[in-house]
Legacy VTK file of the C-alpha trace (Angstrom):
# vtk DataFile Version 3.0
C-alpha trace
ASCII
DATASET POLYDATA
POINTS 486 float
31.337 29.665 -55.146
30.277 27.383 -52.299
33.720 25.936 -51.553
34.095 27.619 -48.156
30.575 26.682 -47.090
31.110 23.104 -48.276
34.339 22.866 -46.248
32.521 24.052 -43.127
29.710 21.543 -43.557
32.256 18.793 -44.214
33.924 19.530 -40.887
30.578 19.580 -39.062
29.491 16.241 -40.519
32.833 14.564 -39.794
32.365 15.276 -36.102
28.771 14.063 -36.287
29.696 10.737 -37.849
31.996 9.980 -34.951
29.091 9.910 -32.487
26.954 6.818 -32.031
24.180 8.655 -30.193
23.246 12.334 -30.236
22.167 14.301 -27.203
20.255 17.574 -27.316
23.535 19.305 -26.507
25.175 17.688 -29.547
22.359 18.951 -31.759
22.687 22.473 -30.332
26.420 22.439 -31.043
25.814 21.340 -34.628
23.209 24.084 -35.090
25.624 26.731 -33.784
28.221 25.570 -36.314
25.653 25.613 -39.125
24.541 29.103 -38.117
28.133 30.406 -38.218
28.782 28.689 -41.557
25.687 30.256 -43.149
26.369 33.734 -41.763
29.955 33.559 -43.055
28.492 32.667 -46.455
26.542 35.956 -46.370
23.136 34.281 -46.049
20.313 36.579 -44.939
19.912 36.569 -41.131
16.176 35.818 -41.246
16.831 32.902 -43.583
19.490 31.539 -41.212
17.103 31.755 -38.255
14.280 30.048 -40.131
16.524 27.275 -41.428
18.089 26.750 -38.023
14.670 26.606 -36.365
13.335 24.018 -38.842
16.395 21.810 -38.458
16.237 21.976 -34.640
12.533 21.177 -34.530
13.131 17.975 -36.513
16.515 17.077 -35.006
15.358 16.939 -31.376
12.097 15.096 -32.082
11.079 11.478 -32.556
12.539 11.522 -36.068
16.055 11.334 -34.575
15.390 9.165 -31.531
13.833 6.420 -33.656
16.678 6.436 -36.205
19.204 3.612 -36.328
21.952 6.126 -37.158
21.108 9.531 -35.627
24.124 11.290 -37.211
23.101 10.274 -40.720
19.535 11.310 -39.964
20.682 14.806 -38.962
22.642 15.086 -42.213
19.529 14.030 -44.116
17.455 16.670 -42.299
20.035 19.387 -43.068
20.021 18.437 -46.751
16.203 18.466 -46.959
15.863 21.816 -45.188
18.680 23.363 -47.219
16.899 22.169 -50.370
13.702 23.787 -49.102
15.491 27.110 -48.518
16.811 26.982 -52.084
13.297 26.557 -53.471
12.319 22.950 -52.864
11.591 21.883 -56.434
12.816 22.820 -59.882
10.599 25.519 -61.381
8.422 24.046 -64.147
8.325 26.105 -67.358
5.025 25.799 -69.216
4.057 27.321 -72.540
1.082 29.459 -73.507
-1.804 27.573 -75.128
-1.945 30.397 -77.656
1.623 31.355 -78.721
3.789 33.218 -78.217
4.974 32.597 -74.665
6.334 35.972 -73.528
9.309 36.398 -71.179
10.357 39.759 -69.718
13.962 40.118 -68.524
14.613 42.751 -65.842
17.536 43.687 -63.624
20.272 46.179 -62.873
22.998 47.119 -65.342
25.917 44.697 -65.288
23.926 41.736 -63.972
24.042 40.043 -67.382
20.520 40.541 -68.770
21.553 40.666 -72.423
23.850 37.636 -72.305
21.352 35.616 -70.297
18.537 36.588 -72.664
20.540 34.831 -75.387
21.297 31.889 -73.088
17.604 31.557 -72.299
16.764 31.680 -76.016
19.208 28.850 -76.644
17.608 26.854 -73.793
14.189 27.300 -75.402
15.641 26.145 -78.731
16.787 22.934 -77.035
13.179 22.427 -75.942
12.125 22.495 -79.592
10.838 26.111 -79.568
11.392 28.993 -81.996
12.291 32.052 -79.909
12.551 35.705 -80.901
14.896 38.041 -79.028
13.751 41.629 -78.512
16.238 44.451 -77.981
14.272 46.922 -75.841
17.369 48.193 -74.055
17.846 51.465 -75.922
19.548 53.108 -72.948
22.932 51.392 -73.024
25.093 52.049 -76.105
25.552 48.959 -78.311
23.169 46.839 -76.195
21.078 45.934 -79.240
24.201 45.227 -81.291
25.463 42.904 -78.552
22.145 41.079 -78.601
22.310 40.723 -82.396
25.817 39.264 -82.173
24.680 36.727 -79.588
21.568 35.963 -81.617
23.708 35.179 -84.664
25.797 32.755 -82.615
22.767 30.700 -81.560
20.697 31.156 -84.727
17.897 33.233 -83.159
16.569 36.416 -84.844
16.633 39.724 -82.967
13.976 42.433 -83.328
14.543 46.085 -82.438
13.933 49.552 -83.844
15.158 53.084 -82.984
11.929 54.315 -81.362
11.286 53.849 -77.646
11.327 50.683 -75.452
7.535 50.405 -75.097
6.964 50.749 -78.857
9.714 48.206 -79.576
8.074 45.710 -77.230
4.639 46.230 -78.800
5.976 45.904 -82.365
7.922 42.767 -81.383
4.678 40.991 -80.479
3.321 41.670 -83.955
6.614 40.503 -85.495
6.514 37.229 -83.512
2.987 36.448 -84.693
3.850 37.357 -88.277
6.931 35.127 -88.385
5.471 32.242 -86.346
7.788 32.626 -83.346
6.338 30.850 -80.294
8.581 32.409 -77.614
9.409 36.117 -77.185
12.250 37.160 -74.864
12.361 40.896 -74.185
15.659 42.377 -72.964
15.088 45.641 -71.064
17.332 48.457 -69.874
19.039 48.527 -66.496
20.602 51.113 -64.232
23.511 51.137 -61.828
20.953 51.414 -59.033
17.189 51.141 -58.637
15.452 54.413 -59.539
11.929 55.604 -60.337
12.598 56.023 -64.087
13.856 52.438 -64.448
10.898 50.955 -62.575
8.363 52.988 -64.515
9.840 51.987 -67.883
9.883 48.269 -67.013
6.350 48.504 -65.615
5.066 50.072 -68.863
6.736 47.378 -70.990
5.208 44.719 -68.758
1.740 46.214 -69.176
2.212 46.353 -72.954
3.333 42.754 -73.588
1.643 41.071 -70.574
4.460 38.513 -70.025
3.816 34.939 -68.958
7.139 35.008 -67.095
8.997 37.942 -65.581
12.543 36.952 -64.683
14.886 39.094 -62.619
18.540 38.650 -63.547
20.709 38.881 -60.421
24.478 38.844 -60.069
25.292 36.303 -57.349
28.533 38.189 -56.607
26.599 41.116 -55.085
25.664 39.191 -51.929
22.882 40.634 -49.816
22.366 43.530 -52.242
21.017 40.920 -54.658
18.244 40.099 -52.186
17.383 43.788 -51.706
17.269 44.250 -55.498
14.938 41.271 -55.873
12.613 42.629 -53.205
12.428 46.072 -54.873
11.693 44.647 -58.347
9.144 42.215 -56.964
7.206 45.082 -55.386
6.894 46.693 -58.842
6.654 43.776 -61.268
5.436 40.714 -59.364
8.325 38.474 -60.393
7.845 34.867 -61.451
11.402 33.781 -60.908
15.067 34.718 -60.673
17.987 33.995 -62.993
21.148 33.831 -60.916
24.365 34.641 -62.786
28.075 34.137 -62.032
27.564 31.034 -59.920
31.068 30.071 -61.040
32.547 33.088 -59.222
34.317 33.205 -55.875
31.520 34.922 -53.934
30.250 33.227 -50.781
26.899 32.181 -52.219
24.575 33.891 -49.756
22.318 35.294 -52.478
21.445 31.840 -53.800
20.526 30.650 -50.323
18.529 33.784 -49.457
16.563 34.989 -52.474
13.808 32.328 -52.490
12.928 32.647 -48.823
13.093 36.457 -48.748
11.271 37.199 -52.004
9.053 34.121 -52.160
9.957 33.443 -55.784
12.151 30.544 -56.958
15.461 30.636 -58.766
14.409 29.474 -62.236
17.764 29.331 -64.048
21.427 29.561 -63.141
24.373 30.746 -65.229
27.608 28.965 -64.340
30.051 30.471 -66.818
30.647 32.927 -69.629
29.876 30.536 -72.490
26.358 30.418 -73.892
26.170 26.718 -72.998
26.838 27.426 -69.293
23.181 27.853 -68.444
20.399 25.567 -67.276
17.435 25.201 -64.987
18.150 25.579 -61.296
17.777 22.364 -59.286
17.613 23.099 -55.519
18.162 19.479 -54.475
21.248 19.128 -56.670
22.837 22.333 -55.402
22.122 21.317 -51.810
23.878 18.018 -52.475
26.925 19.803 -53.877
27.089 22.227 -50.953
27.019 19.286 -48.523
29.699 17.413 -50.475
27.328 14.780 -51.886
27.964 15.571 -55.539
25.532 16.034 -58.404
25.632 12.973 -60.622
22.339 13.795 -62.381
23.744 17.046 -63.800
26.967 15.264 -64.740
25.039 12.560 -66.629
22.914 15.176 -68.416
26.031 17.033 -69.536
27.542 13.781 -70.804
24.376 12.905 -72.724
24.413 16.319 -74.414
28.102 16.148 -75.321
28.427 12.504 -76.408
26.718 10.468 -79.076
25.699 7.096 -77.588
26.284 5.065 -80.767
29.699 6.660 -81.255
30.620 5.953 -77.617
29.676 2.278 -78.063
31.827 2.059 -81.195
34.808 3.658 -79.470
34.342 1.345 -76.473
34.379 -1.684 -78.774
37.634 -0.546 -80.383
39.085 0.040 -76.927
38.235 -3.501 -75.823
39.691 -4.957 -79.014
42.948 -3.046 -78.559
42.295 -0.871 -81.623
41.838 2.383 -79.695
44.205 4.989 -81.153
45.538 8.341 -80.031
43.274 9.858 -82.689
40.280 8.306 -80.887
41.569 9.614 -77.590
41.950 13.137 -78.988
38.327 13.052 -80.189
37.169 11.944 -76.727
39.083 14.819 -75.129
37.319 17.252 -77.469
33.941 15.810 -76.481
34.842 16.004 -72.802
35.691 19.710 -73.105
32.123 20.360 -74.277
30.930 19.343 -70.818
32.707 22.334 -69.266
35.797 22.853 -67.094
37.121 19.637 -65.544
37.132 21.320 -62.131
33.357 21.763 -62.374
32.927 18.124 -63.380
34.924 16.965 -60.360
32.740 19.045 -58.036
29.698 17.094 -59.273
31.194 13.718 -58.387
30.310 12.385 -54.920
33.049 11.184 -52.626
35.884 13.078 -54.313
38.549 13.956 -51.698
39.031 17.647 -51.053
42.686 17.332 -52.055
41.646 16.182 -55.536
38.964 18.866 -55.904
41.468 21.563 -54.987
43.865 20.541 -57.763
43.694 23.001 -60.634
42.669 20.988 -63.712
42.076 23.515 -66.418
42.283 23.905 -70.149
46.052 24.334 -69.844
46.575 20.755 -68.630
44.176 19.283 -71.189
45.711 21.492 -73.864
49.144 20.019 -73.169
47.916 16.517 -74.006
46.148 17.802 -77.118
49.283 19.645 -78.232
51.379 16.490 -77.905
48.943 14.378 -79.940
48.436 17.086 -82.580
52.214 17.310 -83.058
52.235 13.663 -84.186
51.731 12.522 -87.743
48.571 10.609 -88.666
50.611 7.390 -88.793
52.097 8.025 -85.327
48.646 8.524 -83.814
47.469 5.168 -85.174
50.751 3.325 -84.463
52.412 5.052 -81.486
54.896 2.157 -81.195
56.862 3.599 -84.143
57.744 6.723 -82.139
61.465 6.542 -81.328
63.823 9.012 -79.685
64.130 11.392 -82.620
60.373 11.412 -83.199
59.818 12.103 -79.478
62.141 15.094 -79.659
60.310 16.418 -82.737
56.891 15.986 -81.070
58.108 17.659 -77.876
59.514 20.613 -79.817
56.308 20.964 -81.821
54.070 20.842 -78.729
56.218 22.997 -76.456
56.737 20.145 -73.979
59.600 17.971 -72.803
60.487 14.617 -74.424
59.916 12.982 -71.023
56.303 14.214 -71.042
55.763 12.726 -74.492
57.271 9.432 -73.332
55.086 9.437 -70.215
51.893 9.949 -72.240
52.843 7.196 -74.699
53.702 4.778 -71.909
50.429 5.400 -70.041
48.427 5.101 -73.247
50.147 1.792 -74.069
49.410 0.412 -70.595
45.778 1.499 -70.739
45.229 -0.044 -74.166
46.862 -3.311 -73.070
44.838 -3.442 -69.864
41.520 -2.742 -71.615
42.246 -5.407 -74.247
42.901 -7.949 -71.479
39.676 -6.965 -69.735
37.758 -7.423 -72.960
39.342 -10.827 -73.490
38.509 -11.960 -69.962
34.892 -10.976 -70.409
34.653 -12.958 -73.672
36.326 -16.071 -72.205
34.095 -16.059 -69.145
31.008 -15.781 -71.300
32.161 -18.757 -73.414
32.966 -20.918 -70.368
29.653 -20.120 -68.763
27.854 -20.880 -72.012
29.408 -24.389 -72.124
28.448 -25.121 -68.518
24.898 -23.954 -68.966
24.284 -26.623 -71.613
24.742 -29.341 -68.975
22.320 -27.747 -66.567
18.598 -27.301 -66.644
18.731 -23.905 -68.271
17.470 -20.605 -67.012
20.603 -19.956 -64.950
23.048 -17.073 -65.044
24.416 -15.993 -68.374
27.269 -14.107 -66.704
29.497 -15.154 -63.804
28.686 -13.962 -60.311
29.514 -10.307 -60.142
29.203 -9.967 -63.917
31.862 -9.848 -66.582
33.921 -6.733 -67.123
31.738 -3.931 -68.429
32.748 -2.020 -71.517
33.430 1.597 -70.458
30.904 3.391 -72.623
30.854 6.229 -70.087
32.651 9.186 -71.721
34.509 10.038 -68.523
36.079 6.568 -68.532
36.845 6.677 -72.244
38.587 10.020 -71.876
40.841 8.597 -69.161
39.414 10.509 -66.192
39.986 7.429 -64.046
43.644 8.301 -64.248
43.140 11.532 -62.305
43.125 9.539 -59.085
39.372 9.660 -58.609
38.991 5.928 -58.029
41.523 5.602 -55.227
42.409 8.210 -52.577
46.091 7.293 -52.832
46.450 7.991 -56.529
45.604 6.789 -60.016
44.973 3.119 -60.713
47.702 1.185 -62.460
47.686 1.827 -66.161
45.260 4.729 -65.948
45.799 7.573 -68.342
46.520 10.704 -66.319
47.071 14.330 -67.096
50.753 15.279 -66.956
LINES 1 487
486 0 1 2 3 4 5 6 7 8 9 10 11 12 13 14 15 16 17 18 19 20 21 22 23 24 25 26 27 28 29 30 31 32 33 34 35 36 37 38 39 40 41 42 43 44 45 46 47 48 49 50 51 52 53 54 55 56 57 58 59 60 61 62 63 64 65 66 67 68 69 70 71 72 73 74 75 76 77 78 79 80 81 82 83 84 85 86 87 88 89 90 91 92 93 94 95 96 97 98 99 100 101 102 103 104 105 106 107 108 109 110 111 112 113 114 115 116 117 118 119 120 121 122 123 124 125 126 127 128 129 130 131 132 133 134 135 136 137 138 139 140 141 142 143 144 145 146 147 148 149 150 151 152 153 154 155 156 157 158 159 160 161 162 163 164 165 166 167 168 169 170 171 172 173 174 175 176 177 178 179 180 181 182 183 184 185 186 187 188 189 190 191 192 193 194 195 196 197 198 199 200 201 202 203 204 205 206 207 208 209 210 211 212 213 214 215 216 217 218 219 220 221 222 223 224 225 226 227 228 229 230 231 232 233 234 235 236 237 238 239 240 241 242 243 244 245 246 247 248 249 250 251 252 253 254 255 256 257 258 259 260 261 262 263 264 265 266 267 268 269 270 271 272 273 274 275 276 277 278 279 280 281 282 283 284 285 286 287 288 289 290 291 292 293 294 295 296 297 298 299 300 301 302 303 304 305 306 307 308 309 310 311 312 313 314 315 316 317 318 319 320 321 322 323 324 325 326 327 328 329 330 331 332 333 334 335 336 337 338 339 340 341 342 343 344 345 346 347 348 349 350 351 352 353 354 355 356 357 358 359 360 361 362 363 364 365 366 367 368 369 370 371 372 373 374 375 376 377 378 379 380 381 382 383 384 385 386 387 388 389 390 391 392 393 394 395 396 397 398 399 400 401 402 403 404 405 406 407 408 409 410 411 412 413 414 415 416 417 418 419 420 421 422 423 424 425 426 427 428 429 430 431 432 433 434 435 436 437 438 439 440 441 442 443 444 445 446 447 448 449 450 451 452 453 454 455 456 457 458 459 460 461 462 463 464 465 466 467 468 469 470 471 472 473 474 475 476 477 478 479 480 481 482 483 484 485
């Protein structure tokens, strides 16, 4: 979504880094570029003016003149003020001292209220809670049925009845207390546009269940209309936060940068895809870093921790170092990696990735080709790929819908990687032994590893899955022996 804005900021900062000292004229030029970049991204005009004013006030003051590197200081100021415009801090979700904690979901039709109600329920489950979904959208045909289907997928019960929305909401509170549910998420009806009937219905439901949190679900693709919608709902409901959907789309991103400052309520959660797992709390500082090309390693690490089992990763790493890593192991690692989301999204979280690499389409099709090749092998071939000769290559290629040359390329790269990792493991062991012998002659208490450390076992799932072979380590291409996607 923020690709165009990120490219503009990248160009601005490249020119900044080339200057040793910054004059007031340089700062004004940078601010003009930032203003144009934000307006092109469909950011609200008042928000642009406020952001520009805050940056200028800091950039022409003592904060810059006293800095050893003025250009870097300006970049730091832009990042901090952009973070502030996005909300400053991650919204903290607290729970009622006397359960249940009640959440009301509001928004226009098509924004994704029903799907995001289920996503929110799954998020609460990950926090150790027992949510109940409430189908109070009796306006849209099959809305309750959709909610039940989603509830079944995540293992959360859904309550609804064919009466009226206010009665459903009231009965749901009794049901939650009866069944011991400590979170209630109420999905309400929407309209194609804001009207008096919609606002009155949502207001009555709110009065009935007295929610601890009222979240407005907004489609980020609607641009400035999203901000106007938020303002209208806030006047009626007193919102607590916003759930921004379709952040994986190709819109310019102005809604995300505008809604907090215009409405005065933070973005609480963000939906970054169609899958139920593509949903999490909104972190203003992390998004600001991604917009400015600084990556988002914290989110990447969190995704890896959710997808990978640490003990299993250690075991796989040990086999890799001992040269026992098989294609079966590699296939399992690819499956784990896919749980973290599209590879393109993962690359956007990594700092310092060249634009040329980020722009390369790395989708399920490319990963699927590798999986198809490995799955077309027999169990024996996956464990002992050296037995694969010309006829076996042809059979594997035919079974996977690829060319024999692609099969040969994958096998060759896998062989090189396994050989290289075994050598690295051996070097680390030998160095440790040599250092251990020397330390006996000394006084003790010295280093237990050589200067710079021995080679680390790649327990990181991105390394294990061969992502280093995508050319992320070196701008000129993949490192020798790295396993790359064909």
